[in-house]
C-alpha positions, 0 to 999 in steps of 0.5 A: 500500500502506498504511503500516500494512500495510507495518509488519505485514509488516516483520520488525524486531529479533529477538523478545526484544531490549529496546526503547530508551526512545523518549521522548527525542531521543537514544533516537530518534536511536539508533534512527534510526542503527540504521535507517540503518546496518543495511540488513537485520536478518537478512542472507541470501545467496540471497534477496538475490541473487534479489531483485536490489533496488537499494539506496537511499543513506541520507539525511544526518542534520543536527542543527541547533542554535543553539549549538555550546557546548551539548554535542554528542551525537556523541562519545556516539554514537561511543562507543555505536557502538564499544561492541559486542564483536567486530562494530561499525559502521565509523565516523569522527568529525571535528571540523570546527573542528579541521581544516585548510581545503581546499586544492584551488584553486591561487592564484598567489602562495600559499605552500604546504608541501611535502615530498620535496624539494618534489615533494609537498604536505604536506597533502591537498586535502580534509583532512576527507575524508582523515581519514574515509578513514583512520579508516574503514580502521582503525576495527577493526569486525571486518567486514574492512578497507575500502580506498580505492584510488581515493581514495588514487590521486586524493589522491596525484595531487592532492598532486604538484607537477610542476616543468615547466609543459609538459604532455608533460614534466610527464606524463613526470615524473609517470610516473617518480613513479608507482612510489611509488604502486604500490610495495607492498614491496621486490623485493630480498628475494624475489630474495635468497630465491630465490637461495638455492634456485636458481642459475646461469641459473635464478637470473638468469632469475627475477631478470630476471622480478622486475625486469621486474614493476614496469615491467609493473605501471606499464604496466598501471596507466597503459594501463588495458587490463586490467580486473582489473589497471587498475581505478583508471586505468579508473575515472578515465577513465570517471567524469564529472567534469573531462571525462576525454574531453579527455585522451588517456590516464590519464597526461594526465588525471592530469597535469591534477590536479597542482600547478600544472596544476590551476590551469586546472581547476574546483576544485569539480570536482576536489573532487567527483572526490575525494569521488566516488572516496571514495564509489566505494570504499565502494560497491565494498566493499559491493557483494555478490558471491557469490565475495567472502564479505568483502562479505557480512560487512559488515552495517552501513554506515559512519557518519560523524560531522561535528561543528561544521559551520558555514555559512561565507561565502555564496559559499565555504561551509565545508569541512564544509558543502561536503562535505555539498553535494558528497555531495548533488550527486554522488548526484543527478548519478550516480544511483549507490548509496553506503553512507555514513551521515552525521550532522552537527551544524550551526549553521544550517538549509541550504536551508529553514527547516523542521526535523523533530522527533526525537520524531516518528520512528516506533519502529525496530520499526515502520519498514519497510525503506528499500530497499523501493520506495515509491509517493507515495500516502501521503507526506502521511499519515505524521508520520515525517520518514524515511518522508516522505523515503522516499516523496519521494526519487525525485522529489527526486533526479530534480529534483536538489534541493539538499536531496534527501539531507538530513534536518534535525532540531532539536537542543537539548541541554538539552531532550533531557535526559540520555542514556537507558539504551540497549541496547548490542546496538542498536549491534551489527551483525547477524551475517553470513549463515552462508555468509559467516562466516569459519569457514564460508568456511574449511570451504567451501574446506577441505572440498572440498579435503579431499574432492578430496584424499581422492577423488584419493587413492582414485582416483589410484594415483600418490598412494598408491603413487608408486613403482608408479602413473601419473598419469591423463594419462600415456599408454603406461603402466598400473601398479598395486600389487596383492598387494604387486607392481607389475604392469601394462604400460609402453611407455616408459622412464618405467616399468620393472619390478623392481630387477634392474640387468640386467633394468632395463637391457634394458627401457630398451633395448627402450624406446629402440628403441621411440622409434626405431621410432615416429620411423621410422614417422612419417617413412614411414607405408608401414612398418607399425608392429607393436606387440606386448605382451611378457607375462612375470613380471618381479617375484620374491618372493625371490632364488632366482627369477632373472630371467635368462630374461626378460633373454634374451628381452628381448635377443632382442626388442631385437636384432630391433627394432634390426635392423628399425630399421636397414632402409630399405625401405618393405616392412620393418615396424617393431616396438614392444614393450610390456612387461607384468608378470604378477607373480611366476610369472605369478601375476597374469596374469589380473588384468593382462589384465582390468584393464589390457591389456583397456583397452589392446587396446581403445584401441590398434588397432596392437597385433597380438599378445601374446608371451612368457607366461613359463611354463606355469601355470594362471594363464597358461592363464586369461590366454590364454583371456581374451586369446583372448576379446578377439580377440588372437593369442597366441604363446608363446615357451617355453610347452610345456604340452599343454593350452595349445592348448585355451585359445584358438583364437588361440593359437600355440606357437613351440616343441614341446609337452611330448609332443614333449619327452617323446618326445625324452627317451625316445628319448635314454634308449633310444638312449644308449650307451657309446662305443667307447672306453668300458669296455663299448662299445655297452651302454646308459647307462641302464636306469632313470629316476627322475623327480623332480617337485614335490608341487604338483598345480596346475602344468600343465607339470609334470603334463603332462610327467611324464604324457607322459614316463611313457608314452613311457618305457613305450613304449621299455621303460624302467623309470621311477619318479616320486618327489616332491620334499619341497616345490615350492620345496625338496628338503631332505629328498631322500635322497642318491643316494650314501648307499645301498650299491647305487649303480646307475650306470645310473640317470638322475635326471630333474628335472621341476621348476622352475628355482628348485629345480634347484640345491638338487636337484643339491646333495642328490643329490650328497651324499657322492658322489665324482666317479666316483659322482655320478649322471647328471642330466637336467633339463627345459627349465625350467633353461635360465634357469640354465644360461646364467648362471655366477653361478647355476650356481656353486650346482651341485656342482663338476664335475657334468655337467648334461644338459638339454632345450633349445629353440632348440638350433640357435642355442645351438650357435652357441656363443662364436663367435656371441656374438663375431660370429666365425662364417664364415657357412658354412651359416648363414642371413643372419638368423642372422648378423644375430642373432649380430652383434646380440648382440655390438653389444648387449653392447658397448652395454650393458656399460660398461668397468670395470663388471660386465657387464650382458649377457655371454652365454657362448653365444646363449640359447635364449630370446633366439633364440626371442624373435628368431624370434617377432618375426620371425614377426610381421614376416614375416606382417604386413610389406609383403612379404605382398601379401595384406594391405593396405599399412602405413598401412591398419588391420589386423584382429587375426584377419586378422593371426592367419591370416597368422601361420599361414604357414610361417616359417623362423627361426634356431631351425628351421621355425615351421610350423603344420599346419591342425589344430595350433597348435604348431610341432612341427617347431621344433628341440628337443635334449638338451644337456650342459653340462660345465665350467660352473664354469670360464671356458671353458664349453661346450655339446655336443649329445646328441640333436636333434629333428627329425632326418634322420640320426643323432642330428640334431645339427649338425656338430661339436657332438656330445659324444664322451663318449657315443654314441647308436644310431638303432635301439634 
């Protein structure tokens, strides 16, 4: 390729920059320095990486003069290089005449100066090289400091004086001194700082680790086994000088460089090792790595200015001349790149007499880049000494010519004239690539971190709502804050719902039993682990909606779990409960199914059903439909709305429907009589019923109950009227029953609302009433949440008799003897006795002495018993005793599980049997109970009527209330 063609393709200084006056030698010299020191006028990252061009070391510029007294250009060059603002060329200037002589060679009898009690030489072996390293490190070029770790290590080792001449002992002495080289700061301060943050054993452990770090670091440095942490020692053992292969390890090699052991080594080889380390550090600093932006900011090579270099003696040379010679030999021998630019002023012409003229140099703008490959076809056509050298260097370095890396120029200070006006911008290094600039690197770090943080904040709920969220790696938990409620599910104690102490404690008890069940299953896979989702509304919007009913159901689950955990037979299953929160009043049940339970049911095939469902609402009905579409059996514990069975073919109901409840109420009203000891024996107690219902029309339970009750009362020829509560949540406008003059004592007030309105309802209807004139109140089964709790029943007017419908009445009537485990067992099943014993053990476990009781029931709760039975239903259907199902370690289909659930099960609340065309356990017990003395410690429940019944009122023996009678034939 012709030189002219190369010039036309070369992109020089950017357009518009003033061109310096090229008529003088100093102007040409400045342009030459620009060419040598700046490898690229427009540095780019990707073109450089893709081009993969091997850079060419720069020639050393030797300004040959006859007289050192004529004035040196080097101070002016140094000032010119340092004159830029911000970025400047890394530089160092040394007046060789002012430097101490080299002291690499050790001569017997020579007197040297030492420090540190004679352990270390006071001065470096190569003073010129040491000054260059220090000046380049601290010149403040604005392109980042250049460190010299290899040279610093070599310099420190060569200055060490070891007292013992025996190599092994000397190596141990050197090892003991190496921490001085490695020490970058005291370890005392970090330990003291940590001591203020931690204490005890943790403090001692951290202190021990920090105290071991210097030992570990010394071992890494000496051994060289870890590339990233042993760079210097590995470099020494892999470089070519002084034959490191003759030493067993780095420590042995380093001992050879010390005083007096260095006396047996070739001093020139030691000197070349020091220079080689210096050049290697520069090469490492300028090696561009995509992951190291600081290397791309170094857009100018370091310039070294050596002034007053003399030839010296023929066999010894001078320190400055030797340094130039060693740089040349190292480049020839290693073939490695180094970015050092040397400008030296000499009073002799080394190796050959021919001197080049600075005026013959081509203009900087017309010169091709030095790093572009060249062939030798046009080497004789150019008058530019640098271009000729560029074509000839490949042959010269292969032949290891001693003058290969030196360009000799004639320098005559008087003929050069005064320095011309030089554009200061010529000395300013080009700006680094945008990708390497500090602000860009900062943005490249900050922006992804910020985007990651924003993305994480948007996608990881635990960052937005730490009180109601789980981390992505958390298993067994999925919660979310939605509509100001914490909803979702949890299978362990890391997440519990609500802030109610009793509810939290009972959830943790269930989770504790989960852990035991999983452990038992791991030890014996023959015992099937049945996972059930208990789905209920565990959060409440205000204090009026009490969670006692949920606590009772969880207690029933925990008692049954504990019962199965205590069994040992391989056919006995184990039960694991996952608690799911559908929000206040199950208002978000569908959302929980669609967004959380759906994923759980897909991933966990050991979940065989959903139980509970809290209350009969439209939202609950939708959730049942969604679960049915997912192929999951659903067993409601206390749900009784007539329409729920239509929501899913996989739905079963453990209690009678509202139609059965309405029939029970109508039978009671029609058959209730004044007892024989009353004023009018045998007369009907009630001839009229006032049904109070909330205004809300979206409550499927209330709607169905009111409709069914009206129809059943009509069948029994009982006068009935439906009245509206003032609001679904308050009855403040309800007229007081006793304010009217025509008080009818035979009117029964039936409360067909929700439990949170009942206390207010009783207070309003009892206004201005005496004990004798208070109306008779019968409540639907919703008030069972309140009746079992003395705290909430205190809101009911004192002395007021409350009749209410209760499911699971057979268990409730076990009374105080059951919760204290004092029943004699006569006529009781083994399951019921286990149930009573479980209540007592659970209360003893949860109630701490001297603290407010967490679980202290006056009698067995109906919800506790029903939950106990529902879990028992699953265990009976899916346990090992069911021979129609595969063994416990074989996966079981959920639809097969549903078919197994339809078999008869005899529980503590009655028989749970489902007719072929029915999904409701119609034969389960349901009764009307009466609570008297609810405001005194010894509260008691009595039975008025129970379905199904064989004889009389169907109530168990010794449980009937004698204050009224009930006639079968009415």
